[in-house]
mmCIF file as gemmi writes it, N, C-alpha and C atoms, coordinates in Angstrom:
data_model
loop_
_atom_site.group_PDB
_atom_site.id
_atom_site.type_symbol
_atom_site.label_atom_id
_atom_site.label_alt_id
_atom_site.label_comp_id
_atom_site.label_asym_id
_atom_site.label_entity_id
_atom_site.label_seq_id
_atom_site.pdbx_PDB_ins_code
_atom_site.Cartn_x
_atom_site.Cartn_y
_atom_site.Cartn_z
_atom_site.occupancy
_atom_site.B_iso_or_equiv
_atom_site.pdbx_formal_charge
_atom_site.auth_seq_id
_atom_site.auth_asym_id
_atom_site.pdbx_PDB_model_num
ATOM 1 N N . MET Axp A 1 ? 63.379 58.616 114.266 1 0 ? 1 A 1
ATOM 2 C CA . MET Axp A 1 ? 62.974 57.752 114.925 1 0 ? 1 A 1
ATOM 3 C C . MET Axp A 1 ? 64.589 57.192 115.581 1 0 ? 1 A 1
ATOM 4 N N . ILE Axp A 2 ? 64.786 57.013 116.961 1 0 ? 2 A 1
ATOM 5 C CA . ILE Axp A 2 ? 66.043 56.393 117.306 1 0 ? 2 A 1
ATOM 6 C C . ILE Axp A 2 ? 65.893 54.755 117.474 1 0 ? 2 A 1
ATOM 7 N N . LYS Axp A 3 ? 66.795 54.038 116.852 1 0 ? 3 A 1
ATOM 8 C CA . LYS Axp A 3 ? 66.93 52.628 116.941 1 0 ? 3 A 1
ATOM 9 C C . LYS Axp A 3 ? 67.511 52.008 118.163 1 0 ? 3 A 1
ATOM 10 N N . THR Axp A 4 ? 67.15 50.973 118.462 1 0 ? 4 A 1
ATOM 11 C CA . THR Axp A 4 ? 68.115 50.039 119.551 1 0 ? 4 A 1
ATOM 12 C C . THR Axp A 4 ? 69.151 49.563 118.81 1 0 ? 4 A 1
ATOM 13 N N . ILE Axp A 5 ? 70.319 49.284 119.526 1 0 ? 5 A 1
ATOM 14 C CA . ILE Axp A 5 ? 71.457 48.475 119.033 1 0 ? 5 A 1
ATOM 15 C C . ILE Axp A 5 ? 71.242 47.198 118.371 1 0 ? 5 A 1
ATOM 16 N N . MET Axp A 6 ? 69.931 46.616 119.03 1 0 ? 6 A 1
ATOM 17 C CA . MET Axp A 6 ? 69.804 45.355 118.57 1 0 ? 6 A 1
ATOM 18 C C . MET Axp A 6 ? 68.684 45.414 117.168 1 0 ? 6 A 1
ATOM 19 N N . GLN Axp A 7 ? 68.31 46.272 116.868 1 0 ? 7 A 1
ATOM 20 C CA . GLN Axp A 7 ? 67.532 46.868 115.653 1 0 ? 7 A 1
ATOM 21 C C . GLN Axp A 7 ? 68.647 47.226 114.458 1 0 ? 7 A 1
ATOM 22 N N . VAL Axp A 8 ? 69.647 48.031 114.702 1 0 ? 8 A 1
ATOM 23 C CA . VAL Axp A 8 ? 70.682 47.994 113.922 1 0 ? 8 A 1
ATOM 24 C C . VAL Axp A 8 ? 71.302 46.837 113.815 1 0 ? 8 A 1
ATOM 25 N N . ARG Axp A 9 ? 71.693 45.977 114.61 1 0 ? 9 A 1
ATOM 26 C CA . ARG Axp A 9 ? 72.304 44.546 114.033 1 0 ? 9 A 1
ATOM 27 C C . ARG Axp A 9 ? 71.4 44.043 113.335 1 0 ? 9 A 1
ATOM 28 N N . GLU Axp A 10 ? 70.221 43.883 113.455 1 0 ? 10 A 1
ATOM 29 C CA . GLU Axp A 10 ? 69.295 43.125 112.958 1 0 ? 10 A 1
ATOM 30 C C . GLU Axp A 10 ? 69.23 43.638 111.237 1 0 ? 10 A 1
ATOM 31 N N . GLU Axp A 11 ? 69.069 44.867 111.189 1 0 ? 11 A 1
ATOM 32 C CA . GLU Axp A 11 ? 69.276 45.644 109.789 1 0 ? 11 A 1
ATOM 33 C C . GLU Axp A 11 ? 70.427 45.226 109.139 1 0 ? 11 A 1
ATOM 34 N N . PHE Axp A 12 ? 71.492 45.279 109.704 1 0 ? 12 A 1
ATOM 35 C CA . PHE Axp A 12 ? 72.781 44.8 109.058 1 0 ? 12 A 1
ATOM 36 C C . PHE Axp A 12 ? 72.579 43.285 108.606 1 0 ? 12 A 1
ATOM 37 N N . SER Axp A 13 ? 72.002 42.488 109.44 1 0 ? 13 A 1
ATOM 38 C CA . SER Axp A 13 ? 72.091 41.076 109.001 1 0 ? 13 A 1
ATOM 39 C C . SER Axp A 13 ? 70.891 40.891 107.873 1 0 ? 13 A 1
ATOM 40 N N . ALA Axp A 14 ? 69.724 41.859 108.102 1 0 ? 14 A 1
ATOM 41 C CA . ALA Axp A 14 ? 68.792 41.491 107.108 1 0 ? 14 A 1
ATOM 42 C C . ALA Axp A 14 ? 69.145 41.948 105.588 1 0 ? 14 A 1
ATOM 43 N N . SER Axp A 15 ? 70.063 43.061 105.538 1 0 ? 15 A 1
ATOM 44 C CA . SER Axp A 15 ? 70.578 43.812 104.449 1 0 ? 15 A 1
ATOM 45 C C . SER Axp A 15 ? 71.725 43.058 103.616 1 0 ? 15 A 1
ATOM 46 N N . GLY Axp A 16 ? 72.482 42.221 104.339 1 0 ? 16 A 1
ATOM 47 C CA . GLY Axp A 16 ? 73.571 41.434 103.705 1 0 ? 16 A 1
ATOM 48 C C . GLY Axp A 16 ? 74.9 42.341 103.691 1 0 ? 16 A 1
ATOM 49 N N . ILE Axp A 17 ? 74.432 43.718 104.414 1 0 ? 17 A 1
ATOM 50 C CA . ILE Axp A 17 ? 75.777 44.495 104.344 1 0 ? 17 A 1
ATOM 51 C C . ILE Axp A 17 ? 76.502 44.259 105.825 1 0 ? 17 A 1
ATOM 52 N N . SER Axp A 18 ? 77.851 43.891 105.253 1 0 ? 18 A 1
ATOM 53 C CA . SER Axp A 18 ? 78.574 43.625 106.637 1 0 ? 18 A 1
ATOM 54 C C . SER Axp A 18 ? 78.895 44.945 107.615 1 0 ? 18 A 1
ATOM 55 N N . ILE Axp A 19 ? 79.17 44.864 108.727 1 0 ? 19 A 1
ATOM 56 C CA . ILE Axp A 19 ? 79.437 46.065 109.661 1 0 ? 19 A 1
ATOM 57 C C . ILE Axp A 19 ? 80.576 46.584 109.081 1 0 ? 19 A 1
ATOM 58 N N . ALA Axp A 20 ? 81.641 45.656 108.868 1 0 ? 20 A 1
ATOM 59 C CA . ALA Axp A 20 ? 83.155 46.307 108.569 1 0 ? 20 A 1
ATOM 60 C C . ALA Axp A 20 ? 82.801 47.109 107.165 1 0 ? 20 A 1
ATOM 61 N N . SER Axp A 21 ? 82.043 46.613 106.267 1 0 ? 21 A 1
ATOM 62 C CA . SER Axp A 21 ? 81.95 47.431 105.185 1 0 ? 21 A 1
ATOM 63 C C . SER Axp A 21 ? 81.163 48.62 104.961 1 0 ? 21 A 1
ATOM 64 N N . TRP Axp A 22 ? 80.239 48.587 105.881 1 0 ? 22 A 1
ATOM 65 C CA . TRP Axp A 22 ? 79.577 49.905 106.284 1 0 ? 22 A 1
ATOM 66 C C . TRP Axp A 22 ? 80.449 50.8 106.972 1 0 ? 22 A 1
ATOM 67 N N . ALA Axp A 23 ? 81.244 50.324 107.825 1 0 ? 23 A 1
ATOM 68 C CA . ALA Axp A 23 ? 82.317 51.267 108.668 1 0 ? 23 A 1
ATOM 69 C C . ALA Axp A 23 ? 83.406 51.827 107.755 1 0 ? 23 A 1
ATOM 70 N N . ARG Axp A 24 ? 83.666 51.068 106.656 1 0 ? 24 A 1
ATOM 71 C CA . ARG Axp A 24 ? 84.705 51.67 105.83 1 0 ? 24 A 1
ATOM 72 C C . ARG Axp A 24 ? 84.152 52.647 104.897 1 0 ? 24 A 1
ATOM 73 N N . ASP Axp A 25 ? 82.947 52.284 104.512 1 0 ? 25 A 1
ATOM 74 C CA . ASP Axp A 25 ? 82.212 53.102 103.514 1 0 ? 25 A 1
ATOM 75 C C . ASP Axp A 25 ? 81.846 54.565 104.162 1 0 ? 25 A 1
ATOM 76 N N . ASN Axp A 26 ? 81.881 54.399 105.366 1 0 ? 26 A 1
ATOM 77 C CA . ASN Axp A 26 ? 81.479 55.797 106.018 1 0 ? 26 A 1
ATOM 78 C C . ASN Axp A 26 ? 82.744 56.333 106.881 1 0 ? 26 A 1
ATOM 79 N N . HIS Axp A 27 ? 83.94 55.978 106.562 1 0 ? 27 A 1
ATOM 80 C CA . HIS Axp A 27 ? 85.324 56.174 106.869 1 0 ? 27 A 1
ATOM 81 C C . HIS Axp A 27 ? 85.2 56.437 108.487 1 0 ? 27 A 1
ATOM 82 N N . PHE Axp A 28 ? 84.858 55.101 109.12 1 0 ? 28 A 1
ATOM 83 C CA . PHE Axp A 28 ? 84.929 54.912 110.707 1 0 ? 28 A 1
ATOM 84 C C . PHE Axp A 28 ? 85.612 53.627 110.558 1 0 ? 28 A 1
ATOM 85 N N . SER Axp A 29 ? 86.406 53.553 111.78 1 0 ? 29 A 1
ATOM 86 C CA . SER Axp A 29 ? 87.144 52.325 112.223 1 0 ? 29 A 1
ATOM 87 C C . SER Axp A 29 ? 85.929 51.008 112.109 1 0 ? 29 A 1
ATOM 88 N N . PRO Axp A 30 ? 86.264 49.997 111.502 1 0 ? 30 A 1
ATOM 89 C CA . PRO Axp A 30 ? 85.43 48.693 111.832 1 0 ? 30 A 1
ATOM 90 C C . PRO Axp A 30 ? 85.599 48.071 113.429 1 0 ? 30 A 1
ATOM 91 N N . ASP Axp A 31 ? 86.631 48.259 113.892 1 0 ? 31 A 1
ATOM 92 C CA . ASP Axp A 31 ? 86.829 47.942 115.09 1 0 ? 31 A 1
ATOM 93 C C . ASP Axp A 31 ? 86.11 48.475 116.168 1 0 ? 31 A 1
ATOM 94 N N . LEU Axp A 32 ? 85.899 50.012 115.984 1 0 ? 32 A 1
ATOM 95 C CA . LEU Axp A 32 ? 84.875 50.885 116.835 1 0 ? 32 A 1
ATOM 96 C C . LEU Axp A 32 ? 83.841 50.533 116.623 1 0 ? 32 A 1
ATOM 97 N N . VAL Axp A 33 ? 83.053 50.315 115.289 1 0 ? 33 A 1
ATOM 98 C CA . VAL Axp A 33 ? 81.837 49.924 115.171 1 0 ? 33 A 1
ATOM 99 C C . VAL Axp A 33 ? 81.256 48.828 116.014 1 0 ? 33 A 1
ATOM 100 N N . TYR Axp A 34 ? 82.065 47.931 115.828 1 0 ? 34 A 1
ATOM 101 C CA . TYR Axp A 34 ? 82.115 46.443 116.282 1 0 ? 34 A 1
ATOM 102 C C . TYR Axp A 34 ? 81.923 46.723 118.069 1 0 ? 34 A 1
ATOM 103 N N . ARG Axp A 35 ? 82.547 47.336 118.471 1 0 ? 35 A 1
ATOM 104 C CA . ARG Axp A 35 ? 82.369 47.726 119.975 1 0 ? 35 A 1
ATOM 105 C C . ARG Axp A 35 ? 81.217 48.503 120.341 1 0 ? 35 A 1
ATOM 106 N N . ILE Axp A 36 ? 80.83 49.38 119.518 1 0 ? 36 A 1
ATOM 107 C CA . ILE Axp A 36 ? 79.567 50.073 119.937 1 0 ? 36 A 1
ATOM 108 C C . ILE Axp A 36 ? 78.239 49.351 119.935 1 0 ? 36 A 1
ATOM 109 N N . LEU Axp A 37 ? 78.331 48.351 118.881 1 0 ? 37 A 1
ATOM 110 C CA . LEU Axp A 37 ? 77.315 47.608 118.717 1 0 ? 37 A 1
ATOM 111 C C . LEU Axp A 37 ? 77.308 46.458 119.766 1 0 ? 37 A 1
ATOM 112 N N . LYS Axp A 38 ? 78.289 46.359 120.026 1 0 ? 38 A 1
ATOM 113 C CA . LYS Axp A 38 ? 78.67 44.795 121.332 1 0 ? 38 A 1
ATOM 114 C C . LYS Axp A 38 ? 78.452 45.445 122.569 1 0 ? 38 A 1
ATOM 115 N N . ASN Axp A 39 ? 78.728 46.612 123.106 1 0 ? 39 A 1
ATOM 116 C CA . ASN Axp A 39 ? 78.66 47.44 124.399 1 0 ? 39 A 1
ATOM 117 C C . ASN Axp A 39 ? 77.199 47.506 124.715 1 0 ? 39 A 1
ATOM 118 N N . ASN Axp A 40 ? 76.479 47.885 124.244 1 0 ? 40 A 1
ATOM 119 C CA . ASN Axp A 40 ? 74.92 47.958 124.585 1 0 ? 40 A 1
ATOM 120 C C . ASN Axp A 40 ? 74.923 49.352 125.429 1 0 ? 40 A 1
ATOM 121 N N . LYS Axp A 41 ? 76.005 50.098 125.321 1 0 ? 41 A 1
ATOM 122 C CA . LYS Axp A 41 ? 75.75 51.44 125.882 1 0 ? 41 A 1
ATOM 123 C C . LYS Axp A 41 ? 75.971 52.641 125.088 1 0 ? 41 A 1
ATOM 124 N N . ILE Axp A 42 ? 75.114 53.692 124.891 1 0 ? 42 A 1
ATOM 125 C CA . ILE Axp A 42 ? 75.285 54.747 123.887 1 0 ? 42 A 1
ATOM 126 C C . ILE Axp A 42 ? 76.502 55.555 124.197 1 0 ? 42 A 1
ATOM 127 N N . PRO Axp A 43 ? 77.21 55.814 123.124 1 0 ? 43 A 1
ATOM 128 C CA . PRO Axp A 43 ? 78.232 56.531 123.199 1 0 ? 43 A 1
ATOM 129 C C . PRO Axp A 43 ? 78.12 58.126 123.459 1 0 ? 43 A 1
ATOM 130 N N . GLN Axp A 44 ? 78.55 58.82 124.311 1 0 ? 44 A 1
ATOM 131 C CA . GLN Axp A 44 ? 78.59 60.035 124.389 1 0 ? 44 A 1
ATOM 132 C C . GLN Axp A 44 ? 79.354 61.511 123.767 1 0 ? 44 A 1
ATOM 133 N N . ARG Axp A 45 ? 80.744 60.856 123.192 1 0 ? 45 A 1
ATOM 134 C CA . ARG Axp A 45 ? 81.776 61.98 122.804 1 0 ? 45 A 1
ATOM 135 C C . ARG Axp A 45 ? 82.274 61.281 121.75 1 0 ? 45 A 1
ATOM 136 N N . GLY Axp A 46 ? 83.129 62.216 120.985 1 0 ? 46 A 1
ATOM 137 C CA . GLY Axp A 46 ? 84.023 61.693 120.133 1 0 ? 46 A 1
ATOM 138 C C . GLY Axp A 46 ? 83.744 60.947 118.949 1 0 ? 46 A 1
ATOM 139 N N . GLU Axp A 47 ? 84.548 60.193 118.091 1 0 ? 47 A 1
ATOM 140 C CA . GLU Axp A 47 ? 84.269 59.31 117.221 1 0 ? 47 A 1
ATOM 141 C C . GLU Axp A 47 ? 83.168 58.595 117.348 1 0 ? 47 A 1
ATOM 142 N N . SER Axp A 48 ? 83.045 57.939 118.486 1 0 ? 48 A 1
ATOM 143 C CA . SER Axp A 48 ? 82.12 56.766 118.898 1 0 ? 48 A 1
ATOM 144 C C . SER Axp A 48 ? 80.553 57.471 118.679 1 0 ? 48 A 1
ATOM 145 N N . HIS Axp A 49 ? 80.653 58.804 119.339 1 0 ? 49 A 1
ATOM 146 C CA . HIS Axp A 49 ? 79.315 59.375 119.096 1 0 ? 49 A 1
ATOM 147 C C . HIS Axp A 49 ? 78.94 59.776 117.752 1 0 ? 49 A 1
ATOM 148 N N . LYS Axp A 50 ? 79.932 60.164 116.956 1 0 ? 50 A 1
ATOM 149 C CA . LYS Axp A 50 ? 79.562 60.269 115.618 1 0 ? 50 A 1
ATOM 150 C C . LYS Axp A 50 ? 78.943 59.066 115.032 1 0 ? 50 A 1
ATOM 151 N N . ILE Axp A 51 ? 79.805 57.915 115.3 1 0 ? 51 A 1
ATOM 152 C CA . ILE Axp A 51 ? 79.035 56.675 114.61 1 0 ? 51 A 1
ATOM 153 C C . ILE Axp A 51 ? 77.854 56.248 115.431 1 0 ? 51 A 1
ATOM 154 N N . ALA Axp A 52 ? 77.537 56.741 116.447 1 0 ? 52 A 1
ATOM 155 C CA . ALA Axp A 52 ? 76.285 56.39 116.986 1 0 ? 52 A 1
ATOM 156 C C . ALA Axp A 52 ? 74.982 57.197 116.189 1 0 ? 52 A 1
ATOM 157 N N . ILE Axp A 53 ? 75.475 58.431 116.086 1 0 ? 53 A 1
ATOM 158 C CA . ILE Axp A 53 ? 74.521 59.094 115.154 1 0 ? 53 A 1
ATOM 159 C C . ILE Axp A 53 ? 74.319 58.965 113.76 1 0 ? 53 A 1
ATOM 160 N N . LYS Axp A 54 ? 75.289 58.239 113.177 1 0 ? 54 A 1
ATOM 161 C CA . LYS Axp A 54 ? 75.104 57.832 111.865 1 0 ? 54 A 1
ATOM 162 C C . LYS Axp A 54 ? 74.425 56.436 111.674 1 0 ? 54 A 1
ATOM 163 N N . LEU Axp A 55 ? 74.496 55.563 112.647 1 0 ? 55 A 1
ATOM 164 C CA . LEU Axp A 55 ? 73.902 54.374 112.866 1 0 ? 55 A 1
ATOM 165 C C . LEU Axp A 55 ? 72.425 54.568 113.291 1 0 ? 55 A 1
ATOM 166 N N . GLY Axp A 56 ? 72.227 55.911 113.625 1 0 ? 56 A 1
ATOM 167 C CA . GLY Axp A 56 ? 70.612 56.177 114.187 1 0 ? 56 A 1
ATOM 168 C C . GLY Axp A 56 ? 70.079 55.787 115.819 1 0 ? 56 A 1
ATOM 169 N N . ILE Axp A 57 ? 71.299 55.214 116.372 1 0 ? 57 A 1
ATOM 170 C CA . ILE Axp A 57 ? 70.99 55.045 117.833 1 0 ? 57 A 1
ATOM 171 C C . ILE Axp A 57 ? 70.871 56.107 118.679 1 0 ? 57 A 1
ATOM 172 N N . LYS Axp A 58 ? 71.305 57.132 118.214 1 0 ? 58 A 1
ATOM 173 C CA . LYS Axp A 58 ? 71.517 58.491 119.049 1 0 ? 58 A 1
ATOM 174 C C . LYS Axp A 58 ? 70.989 59.603 118.251 1 0 ? 58 A 1
ATOM 175 N N . GLU Axp A 59 ? 70.359 60.517 118.797 1 0 ? 59 A 1
ATOM 176 C CA . GLU Axp A 59 ? 69.706 61.922 118.008 1 0 ? 59 A 1
ATOM 177 C C . GLU Axp A 59 ? 71.011 62.628 118.019 1 0 ? 59 A 1
ATOM 178 N N . GLN Axp A 60 ? 71.185 63.41 116.763 1 0 ? 60 A 1
ATOM 179 C CA . GLN Axp A 60 ? 72.155 64.518 116.568 1 0 ? 60 A 1
ATOM 180 C C . GLN Axp A 60 ? 71.31 65.951 117.269 1 0 ? 60 A 1
ATOM 181 N N . LYS Axp A 61 ? 72.219 66.348 118.06 1 0 ? 61 A 1
ATOM 182 C CA . LYS Axp A 61 ? 71.599 67.572 118.869 1 0 ? 61 A 1
ATOM 183 C C . LYS Axp A 61 ? 72.165 68.653 117.872 1 0 ? 61 A 1
ATOM 184 N N . LEU Axp A 62 ? 71.262 69.848 117.709 1 0 ? 62 A 1
ATOM 185 C CA . LEU Axp A 62 ? 71.695 70.874 116.797 1 0 ? 62 A 1
ATOM 186 C C . LEU Axp A 62 ? 72.106 71.921 117.727 1 0 ? 62 A 1
């Protein structure tokens, strides 16, 4: 099930895991993850697209 950006932000808040920590643990730039979660636009390509899939805000196409 695809999540909204707001749902992802709420999950981070509820879990106590920081966005920066999650980003580093998943080998992503914390700055880029913050920008994706702030922008309210789902990325279409590149590293941002990979982050969106990992966060669950975009489906991975096979």
